[in-house]
N, C-alpha and C positions, 0 to 999 in steps of 0.2 A: 636806441642811439646804432645808428648803422654802421656797420664794422666791415661794407664792402670797402677793400683798401679802393686810392684814388689811381686812375686810369694813369698807366703810364705814358710815356711818350714812344713814340713807334720806335725803333731802334734795333742794331743788330745783336738780338737776344746770345747770337752764338759767337760772338769774336772770338771770345775767350776758349772755345769748346766748338769739337766739328757738332754738324749737324746730328750724329750719332747721339752723340751725348745731350743733346738739347730735348729730343722727343723723347729717349729714357727719363730722364726727367720729369716731364710733363707726364709720360706715365704713373710715375711714382708720385706726384703729385695726386694727381687724378685717385690713386690706388690710398692714398695718405686723407684724403678730406671724402672717402669712401663716395664717391663720382659713379655715377650709372652710367653717365656718354660723355665723352670728347669730341669737339667739334674744330675745324678744321676752317676757315671762313675767308675765300679771297674776296676782297670788294676795288673797287677802282683806285682808292687813294689810301686804305689804310687792309690791313690782314691780321684777323683777331683768332682768340684760342678761348673758348668757353669752354665751361663743365658742368654739368644737369647735377648737385647737390641736395637732395630730399625735392626731388623732381622741379627744382628750379634753376634756370640756366644761368649760369654766372661768369664775365669777362675774367679771363687770369691772364691774359697774355697780350701782346700786342707784337710780333716779331715783323722787322722790315720786311717788306713787300718785295725785295731781291729776295727771299728765301721760299719766296713759294714755292716754287717747282724743285728747292732742291727738297723742301719737307713733305711733299706731295712725295716725290719719287723713292723717299727712304721708308715711308709708310708703306707703300704699295711691293716694295722688296720684300720687306718683314712679312705681307701678307701673303708674299706668292701671286700678285697681279700682275700685268702688263706694264709697263714705265711706258710703253710707245704708245698705248692707245689711253687716248686723252678727250673722247668727242664722244664716248658710251658710257654709261652706268656700269662700274663692275661690284662683285661683294668678292669679297674672302676672309679667311680667316687667320688669326696668327695666336702666340703661345708666346705670352709676356714671364721673363723671367727675373725678379725682381731682387735685392741688394741680399735679402735673408733667406732667398736660395726657393722661395715660394716661388711658383708657377702659376699665371693667370691663363685663362681663355678671353681673345679679342675677335670681336667681330668689325668687319671693316667693310664701309659703305662709301664706294666715290661717285661723283655726281657732277656733271659740267657744268658749270655756270657760266654768267657772261666776263667773269674776269680772272676764271681760274677754275680748279677743281676744287670741290667742297670735298673730306673728307669727314666722315663720322666713325668712331668707335665705340660700339656699344663696349662696355666692362661686366666679364664674368665673373664675380667673386666668389665663389661657393663657400667664405671662409666668411662674409659677409651676413651670411642667408639664415635667416631665423626659422628653426624647420620646428618651432615647439606651437601646435597648434594653440594652441590657451594664451599665447605671447603676441598672435597678431592684431587683435583686435576684435576678436567675437567676443558679443554680448554672451551668456551664459546659457540664456535658450535656444540662442541661432548657434553654440558652438553642438549644443545638445541633439538638434536636429541633425546635424550633418554629420558627426560620429553614427548616428543611427543610421546615415545612407550608406557611408564608407564599411559599414560594417557589415552590413547584407550580402548574403553570401553572392549574387548578381544583381545587376540592373546598371545606369546610364548614369551619371553625377556631368553637371555641368558645371563648369566656373565663368562668368562672362566679366566683360568690361573692356573698357580701351586698351591700346597699348601702354605699356607701362605702369598700369593697374595692380601690378602683383599674384598676375594668375598664376604664370609659374609657381610663384612661393610658395601659396595654397596648395596647390598639388602637390609639389613634395613634401609638404609639411606634411600631408595626409598620405601619402606613400610611406613617411618616415617612424610614422607609426604603424602601421601595416606593416612593414617588412622585416619577417622572420624568418629563420629556416623554414618553416611550415610550408610558406607559397614562392608561387613563382610567378614573379613581378618582371613584365618587361615595358617600357616607353619607345617611342619614336617622337622626334621634335626637330626641330630645325633654327638654333640646333639646340644640342644637351645645355644645359645654363647649370649646374646644378649634379655632382657625380657623387653617387651615391654606392654605397661596396653592399653587396647582396640583391643589387638591381642589374636587369638584362639592359642595358641603353643602346638605342641604334638613333645614327643620323641620320636625317633624309639626303639623299644625295642626286641631284636632279640629271647629271651627264650619264651617270650608267642608270637612270631609269628608278631609283629606288623612291618612291614616291611616301607619302601615308598611307594611303591603300595598298600600294606591294607588300610594306613591313606589315600590315593591320594583318591582311593575310595570311605570311609567313608567320607573323605569331601564335594565329589559331592550330596552326601545326604541332607548337614548340611547347603543348600538355601546359596553355599559361594557366594559372587565375584571377591576376587582376591585370590589367592592360591600361595604359596611357596614353594616349594620342595627344602632342602637341598643340594641335588645334585641327578641329573639324572642319577643311575647308571648298569641301565639292560633296558634290551629294552619293559619291563614290563612296567617299571616307567614312560618311553620315550610315550610311548603308550596312557597312560591314562593321562599324561601330555598335548599330545596332542590334544586328543579327549575333556578334559576339553578346551585348547582354540580355537578348533572349536568351541565350544558351548554355547558361547557367556560369557568364565572368562579371566581376567587375569592371567595367570602364569607368574610367577619369577623363578629360578632355575640356577643351575651352572652345568660344566661342565669343566674337565680337559683335554684341549687342550693349543697348542700352542699360535694360533690366531684366529680372528674372523673367516678367510673365513674355516680355517679348520675344523670350528665347525661343518660342513655342514656336510662334508664327514663324519666325526667324528658319527653324526647320523645315515647315512647311513649304513655304515659298522657296526653300533649294530642290524641292522636288519629294520629301520623303514623305508617307503614307500616313495620314492620321493617326493609324489602329496600331504600328510602328511605334510613333511617338507616344501613345498612352500608354502603350507594355513597356515599354523601356527603360523609359527616363522616370528616375526616381524622385531626384534633387536638381534643380538649379541656386548657384551663387550669383549673384551681381557684387559686384566690390569698388570701390576707389581708393586711394589714397590719399590722404590728408595728413598737413605737417604740425606735430605734434609742439605746444606751447613751452617754452626753454621752459624748467624748474626752476633757474634760478634765478630767473629777474621776470617773470610771468606778472601783470599787475593784476589785481581784483578791482571789479567792478560788478553793475549789476544790468539785467536784462529788463525793459519794461516788457510786460505782456502785450502786448498791442504789434512788438517788434518779434517778440514770439510768433503771434498769429501770425503777421504777415510775410516771415519765413515758413511758414509751413506746419506750424505746429499745431496738431488738433484745438479743435477751441475747448474740447470739453476737459481739453488736460490743462489747461493755461490757467494759471495762481492769478489771485486779484490782486498782489505783489510784486514789482520786482523782484527777479530771483537774480540770486550772487552765481557770476561767470566770471572768466580773467582776460587778458587781452594781451598781447603780444608788446612786451615793449625793447628792448635789446642789449648787450651786453658783451663781453670779449669770451664768452663760452660759446655763443650760440650767433645766426644768421637771422638779422632783424628779430628776433625775438622768440624763433622757431629752433627746433633743434630735431631731425628724427623725423619718421613719418611712421602711423598706424594706421589700417585698414576701417573701413566701414562696408557693412554686410547687408546685403537682402539673402535671404535664406530662407529659399520654397520649396519646401516637399510636394511632391506631386500627389494630392487627392485625387479620391473618388471623383469628386464635384469638379475639379479640374481637367482631369481625365475627359469625364463629358464634353466637357467646352473645347477640349481639341479634337474629338472625335467631331461636333459639330462644326468645328471649322470656325468658329468664335474668331470675334477681333481683338486688338490688344487690349480696348477698352473694357472690355469684357473679363478678361481673365483679370487683369486690374485689378477691376473691382470686385473679384470673388477671390481674391489673393490680400487681401483687404480687410471682406468681412471674415476670413481665416486667420486673421492676426496675425499678416505677415507687415512688416515693417518696411516702407521705403527707403531707398538710399536718404534722402533727405532725412525724413525723421532718424534714422540710423546715425546720421551724422550732428544731428541736435541734440541726439542725448549723449557726444562725447563729447558738446558743448557744455552743457549742463555738467558734466562729472569734470570740466576743467582740464579737458585733454586738449581741445585744439581750440579753433576761434570762429567765431562766428563767420568773419568773410571770408574764411577756408573753406568753410562747409558749402557756401553760396556758392564761387566757384568753384568746387568739386561736382555738387550735385545739381538738379534743377527741380521745381516743386514737381511733386506731382511723382518722381523717379527717387 
């Protein structure tokens, strides 16, 4: 059962209310639906608004074309952008005050397109963030590996994955666990998405020159115990983070790579010396987010052993008979049979054998082979486990991962 509302005809959605009120209503609707992003998109013959909910974009409104400039101007005024500049992209931030008095941080990006400015607004809602590591979706063995790494006195822990894969949430769940009165924790991000009392948080600011590297250097003069860098973007930041990890600090950060083994090659390609990588990196976690099946309407079915094998499940573990799984249906309490998301993870500690491969400047294939020998599951296998547990569907896992990762 598809609960997607029928597409409305384009109309002056703000005839009875000013544009200011209409924009506020869209923001509050996005928060109520737990959307992560809000898209305002002009086309030749229509103007649409979409929201990203549980990782999927959904159409929610079709304002009249005559409103596109007024909507863009209102949002740019709220985020203190130049309303006269329509030829170049702009980035801004604003705070949104909800009816119940709660305040949210919003990140705004504008982009000139053929038919007007497209605006994308990222909603940073700390109240919707899950900061309990045990509830993010880690398998017990993977969670034990992660906890051992973050409880060590020093080392570099990296979380990898594409944009929107929950990396920041995982890092803050770790920091939330480590956040006590006995330790000094500092973070630098672009921007700070989650605010935690007891942690010193810094926003990157390009105009005054406050970069990741500059903030990280300043942190090292502030008697830190634990550092979190929002992203390792360049060699300078990587080298400072590695130096900190080698001099008695626990450092947490993110990288954009496909899986855990390829992260080591990515660091090397950035120019980081192999001996520094081997000596500082203690654990790498790769992750993705998949939608959870609705517990109220999911339907029991079976999966044939040959489908399991074709999907990447090890042949040695494949049963002889079909295995019970679930598939999406759809009901008034969900969207197309899904509700909420969970993580799938590949957690790889740095073993002596993996360190040796780094020093030998081995390729991704050799590192991946070593990880499998050490019992490190790929993202595909981690996702398949969620399918067999009835948490998600096979189609979700196949869409989020590729065979071998």
